[in-house]
N, C-alpha and C positions, 0 to 999 in steps of 0.2 A: 729761696729765695729766687725770686726767680729773674723782679726787677730785681737788688739787690747783685747778683750777682753771675748774670744769665752774660756773662763777660766772653769777655778771655782773658845790598838791590839795587836792583838801583845801574846808572852806564858807568860803573869804570874802567872798563873791558878798555876801551879804547888807550887808558890814560896808561891803563896796566899790561902795552903792549912793548911801551920801550922801560915803565918799572915800576913794580907790585907796589903799593899807596893804601893800604886797610884804613878804613872807616872806626873809627871805637863805637862805645855801648852810646858815650857821650861824647860825640861827632866830631873829640876831636881825628887829629888826622897825621899818626906820628909817620917820619922822614925816617927815611933807608942812607944807611950808611956804606952800602956796597951793591952793585949791577945787580939788579935782578932779572933769571934767565925772560927768555922771551919767548913768548904764549906761541906752538905752533896749532897747529889745526888738531891735531891729537891729542891736543892738552886740554879740551872743550870737549861735556858730552852734551845733548840732549836733552834736554827734559822730558820726557813721555806726555804724548797728545793728551789723556786718559791721566793722567795728576800733575793736570794743570788748570789752576782754575783760572778764570779770567772778571775779573769781579771790573767792571764798568761802573763808574760814577758815575756825578754831576759835578767829581774834581781833577778827572785825571781817572788810569786807567792802573789795576792794581793787576796782580798776577805773582798768584801762589802755588808752590810747588806742594801739593801733598805727600803721603810717606805713610802709604798702608801698610808698608815695614810696621807703626808705631801705632797704630791704631785699623786695621782696616773696616772695619763693624764703622768707624765715627766717619771717613774717607767715604764709603760705598753711597754714607749717607747723606754727605755733601753731593756723592754725584746721583745723584735720583735725584733730589730737587731740588741742586741746579734746571736737569733735565725736564725738572718738569716744568719749568720756569717758575718758580716758588719766589726765589731770592726778589726776583725785577721789581723795581720800583721802590722796596722796600730802607726803612729809615737808618742813616746808625744814629738810635737810640737815646746809646750811653757814652758818653766818650769822657773819657777824663786825664786833661795832662800830666804829661809824662807817667802813665799809666797805661794805657790802650783806650782802642774804640771800639764796643759793640751792638750787635746786627744780627740779623734773621726773624723778627719779633713782626709777624703778617698787625699786632692791634699795634705794634710802638710805644707798647708801656712796657716793655718790660716782664711778661706774666701772660704771652700766647709764644706758640707751637703750631708742627704744624697737624700733620691730623694723625701719624706714625709715631707708634709706641716708642717710648724712652730708652736708651739709652743706658748698654754697662758697661759703668767706668770703666778705660783703655788710661790709666795713668802713667800704668809700666808694661813694656812687653818685653818678651825674650826673643832675644839674640843669642843666633848659634853662629859658629865662622863664616857659612858664607852671606848672613849679614853684611852688608856693603856698607862695614863699617872703619874707621879712616880717626885713626886715635890724636891726638894734638898734646896731651897734660896723662900724666898720673901721677894723680895725689896720692898720697897711703891707701891702701885699699880697692881702687878706683881707677877707672881710666876716663878721661873727656876727650872726644872728638865730634864726630858727624861721620850720620849718618845721610845719603847725597846732601844736601843742602840743611840737612837736621842738626844743629847742634844735639847730643846726646853725653849723659852721663854712662854709665853700667857700672857693672865686676868687668873684671881682670878675667881675658881670656883664661887660664889657669881652673881657672872654678866649672872654666864645661866639663870638666873631667869629675869633677865631684859630682855630677847632678847625676840625672836617671835620663833627663832626655837631651844633655850633652850641651844645653842653650845656658844661656845666666841674663839673669831680671836688669835692661836696660831704661831710660825716661827720655823724653822731649826737657831739654831749659828750657825754660821760657822771658828766650833770650832776644831782642828786638824783630817786626815782623812774623814772628814765630805765634802763630791759628794756636786757640785753645776752643774747648767747647764750653760753652755757658754748660750752667747746672741749678738749680737747686741746692739746699742743705742737703739731703741724696746725692747723695756718690754714681746711684744708677739714672738720675732725670735728667741726663741733655737731648735736645734734643733735636730744635732744627735752629738755635740759635749760635751761635758760635760771635769769640773779637783773635783781634788782632793786635798786638806789641805797636804798641805809640815806644818805649823806650823798655827795658830790663827789670824783672822783679822773679830772682830767685822763689821767692816766700807763695809762690802759685806750685812751683814742680811736685813734682808724685799726687799734685790736690784736683788736678783739673786735666784732662785727656788733653795732650799733644796732639795735631792732624797734619803740622804744615807747616811753611814760612815761608812767607813775603818774597821772591826772590825779584820783582821787579814792580816801585812802586811804594815803597818805606813814604818818599817823600811827599806823597796823594796822602794816609793815611798820617802820618800829621801836619797835614793840613785840614783834614777837617775839620768843622766846629763840636767844639769840648764847649763841655756844661763848666763852671765858673763855682756852682754849686754842693757839698758834699755826697748827692745820690746820683751825682753824672749824665742824666735826664737835665739833654739838649732842646731847647726852645727850639724849630722852626728848622732841624736837623736835615743834611747833607741826606742823601742820599743814593744805593743802587742803582742803576737805569738799570741793565744786565747784567745775566748772573752767568754760567754757561763753562762746563770743560771744554777745552780746548779740543778734544776729539769727537767733537760732539757738533763741531764748527765745521764751517762747509772750510774747503783749502781755501776759497781767496778768505777766507773771512779769521782764520786760525794766525795766531801768534805764533810765531819758532826761535825756542829759548834754548841757547845752550850756555851751560856756565863750568866756570872752571870748573875742570877734575879735580875731584884731592885725595889725588892716589899718584896725581902727575908732578913733578919737578919742582913747578914755579905755586903749585899749593903749598911744601914744606916749604918752599921760600919767603912766604909767606907768608906763614906762622910762627920762621923761627925770626924777621926785621917787625912781627907786628908785638913778640915774648917779648925782643931785645927794647924795645921801644915800650912798652908799657910793664916791664922791670915784674916786682912781686907784683904787681896790680891785673898783670897777666889771665885775664876771662878768654875764655870760646864766643862769648860777646862781645872778643873787639875786631870778630875775625867774618869780615864782611867778602864772602865772595861774588869775584868777578860774574856779571852777569853779557849777555849780546844777545838785545832783544830785533829779533828783525817780519 
């Protein structure tokens, strides 16, 4: 179903220097009843240039932090195609409001792909004790948290002691901004088309490979022209003008992105503030990590 499912942040940092104000998946902004800790210089981490995809569009710039821990082969494919200029000029051919924006098809119909072979699915990945995972919730028999900027669900750490490789299953969660790889009906049919989530859609979890998340420019993703038709195919679509991995750009053109570290106290305060505001509705999708872009 190449056409049917070749589918698939934010400048909060300045405000969070005074207080932590997360945005939920529904674009509500819960308020904090307690002062949050100030964000110090070592509370930030710098996104690795080789894991930062710079998508310039006619509507603005989108920055996606890729997560090779979750999908190494798909991240390698995105890097390869971006370096070759494959994505330059391609349309956001399928955009559905309340769902996602899809691109990466040279035909612009949903039926095209690159000249490289299709990829084996990476719907889940194996997490070990060295994976940079930070939990924010512990529902029965599972953990939910973050690997860098990516929201994930995983088996508990205790299960590592029972597995031959001392690793446990984990998978990305389809929260707003999450980047997924589009495919046909066959699981191992992803190639070049990808999608960025405009809103959460948990029905995709463990069914489409997750390879990163938008850390800046979710407003651009949501501003892309969408189709009112059920198939989501857009007439006169918006386009990507240039797509490159930041590490492949000259230093003078390379954006520098700092993301709030999930291992630091301000992140823990952000989680607790969001949990208190959302109550029983709390989800990892409610947590929008503060970002500074230079």
